[in-house]
N, C-alpha and C positions, 0 to 999 in steps of 0.2 A: 206428432202425431200420435199422444197417450188417447185416443180412446177408438173406438170402435167409427165414429162419426166423423172425424178430425183422418181417421188413414180412408174412411170413404172421398169425404171432399179434395183428401189428396189425387187418390187415382182420376176420378172428375173430372180434378184440372188436368190432370196430365191425359189424358185423354182429348179432353177440348183444347188442346195446346197440335197446332198448325208448324213448328220448327222446331230443328233438335237445341236449339237457341234458347227457346219459353220454357223448355224440358229441365233445361242444362241448369234455369233460372230457380225452378220451381223445387231443385229439388238442391241446389245453397239451400234458397232459402229456411231450409230445413238443417241442412247438415251445418247452414253456422254456426248453428246455436248450440254448439261443440266446437267448435276452437277448428273448424275443417271445410274452409273457401276456394279449395282448390280442388278443383271434379274433373276428373279424365274417364273418357267414359271406349272401350273398346271390344273389339272381337280378338283373342286369343293368337297373335301369330302362329307360323310353321317360327325354328330356329335359323333353319336350312335358311331365312331367307337374305336377300339385302338391309342393309340397314333404316334407304330411303322406301320400301319393301308393309316391312312392319311398320309403319310412318303410317300407311296407307288404311291402314286396319283399326284407324283410332276416328268412333266419331263424335266425338264434340268432347273440350277441354280446355277450362280456365291456367293448366300452367304459365308457369311465364313463358313465350315464344323461344326463349333466348337461351331456359337450361334444357325445354324441351330439344332445340334441332339439338346441344350439341349431347343429348343425351348419345338421341337417334344416331347421330357423326360417331361416336365413344364406341356405337350396338354393346352401347351397358345389359340389354334390355337380355344378354348373352351369359349378364354373371349376379346378375338382379337376382338377390335371395328368391322376395315374396310373386317372381315369377316366377320362382321353381313352390313356390311353396301352393299358389293359384292354380296349376298346373297340375297334383293331383291335391290339395285337399279344397274340397267348396267349403270350408268352414268362413268364416270371416275369421282376419289376418290383422291387429291389428302394429305398429310401432312405430315406436316410441327412439330411433335416431343409431346409430349405427355403436353407438359407445352399449346399446342395454341389447345387441345381438352379437351371440354366440358361431366363432369356428368360420368369419367372414376372411374371404380373397382376400387380399392386399389392394386389389383394383376394384372388386367388393367397397371396399372398408373409401377407395378416393372417389367410387357415386357417391355417397352416402354425407358424404364430410366438403361432395358441389353442393349437392343439395343444397343442405343449409348455409350456404352464400343464398341461396334464394329462398328462405326461407322456411323449407323442404322441411321442414324434424319432427315431425311425428307427424303422422295418420292409419289410412285402415284401409283393406281390400277389400272388396267386395263382390266372392265370387258369386257369380249363374250362370247354371247349365238350360240354356234352350229345352227346348223338345228333339231339336237336329243333335241333342249333343255336343252344343258348341259350346264351349267356353268364350262367357261373354263379362268383363271385370269393371269392374265401378274402385277405380281409387282417387283416395280424399286425403289428402295435407293439407300440413295448413301450419304455424308457431305451436302450436298444442291443442293435444288434446282431450278435451273433457267430455268424456259421454263412459253411464254408468252401464258396470258389464251385461246386465239387463235391458238395455236401450238398446244397444250395440243390433239386440234381434230386427226387431222394431227399422232399425235404420235400414238393414239388412232387408230389406218387404218390402221395404219403399229404393231400396236403390234396384231392387229384380223387377217392375214397373216403368223404372226411366227406362232402365236399357232397353225391354220389351220394348214401349214407346219409344224410343234411339233405332235401335232395328225398322222398328214398321215404318220410319217415314223414308231413313236412309232405304229403306224398298221401293215407297216409295219414289222419290227420289230420278231410284236408278234406272227405276220405270218407267217416265216424262223427259225422262232422255234420252230411253229408247221409244220413246213411242211416235209412233211416223204423224206425217204433219199431213190432217189433210186440207183443207180448199172449205172457202164457205158455199159452193153446193156442196159438193163431196161430201159434205155433213148434212148437210138437208137430201139428199140421194137416198144416202142409208138412213136415214130417223124414219121417211114414206115406204122407204124396206125395207124396216124393220113393223112394218103397222100391216102391211103385206102384199102394196101397192105396184101394182107396175109401171115396167120404162114409158107404159104410154099413160097410168095415171097419174102418173110421176110427172113427166111433163102436162100436164094440165095444170097441175095441183101449180105447177114455177113458171108458171108461164116460157115455155121455151118447147124445144124441139124431140120428140123421140131420140132422135139419135140421140143429142147431145145430151138428157138425161139418162140413153144405157149410157153411152162416152163417159161419163162421171160418176157411173158405178159401176163401171169397169174397172178406171182411175184408183179406185177406194179398195177396190179388192185385192189389184194388185197392188200397193202401200202396206193395205193391209196383211197382206202374206195368206190372203184367201183359196179357195180353189173353187168354191161356189158364192153363192146370195150367201146364204145360209152361217157358213163360217165366217162369215165378210159382218154382218148380223152381230154374230154370238163377240167378235172382239173389235168391236167396232159399245160393246155395253160392256165388257173389262178392263179397257181404257174409257171408260168415260164421259166416248163422244153418246153415248146414247147411257142415258139415265128415265 
């Protein structure tokens, strides 16, 4: 992303992506130019959480599963100096292995040594602060780190857009999992109700009895958690049943 046009195209490509994996791949295509071919995107968990609960904060990753499980099981997050850095400093944090970091605890030293066995030897952590003041981090790693300091800002901008899109898709997936399932008839009835049709008019349009159309609308209203027809229509629109 060396020009405005490339930056705009990258952002457009992210918005066109409809899965977190696709977002991840587009960002990796950029970061791999700098020797960073492993990515991990997540929200910053509280330190008091159980290790497996911390892993649930990850949105996407291409780090080796074996290493990530080991990192979680050993609860290395609490001793990871990079985690402490991004909690207190929103600037990008390049790192080049344990040998270049001062004042490491024996446990942190062991963590870096073990990470190097999985070719995670150098990297860059890019913190992003959301509008809600939450911290999202994009952690990049590889065997080498070959990036001009002036280009780190560009990568940080790309990471910000990547994390934002990943969060959006994650929230959409959560909403869809919680989405009530309306039957085909319930969807038809609520769509006609949105156009102002009465139960009798809906029954004539669909070729069913007025009692049946009323029953379908009542069922849809109940599933949508609505207290009246107006609220049911509004909720159906919010959930994508009516476009």
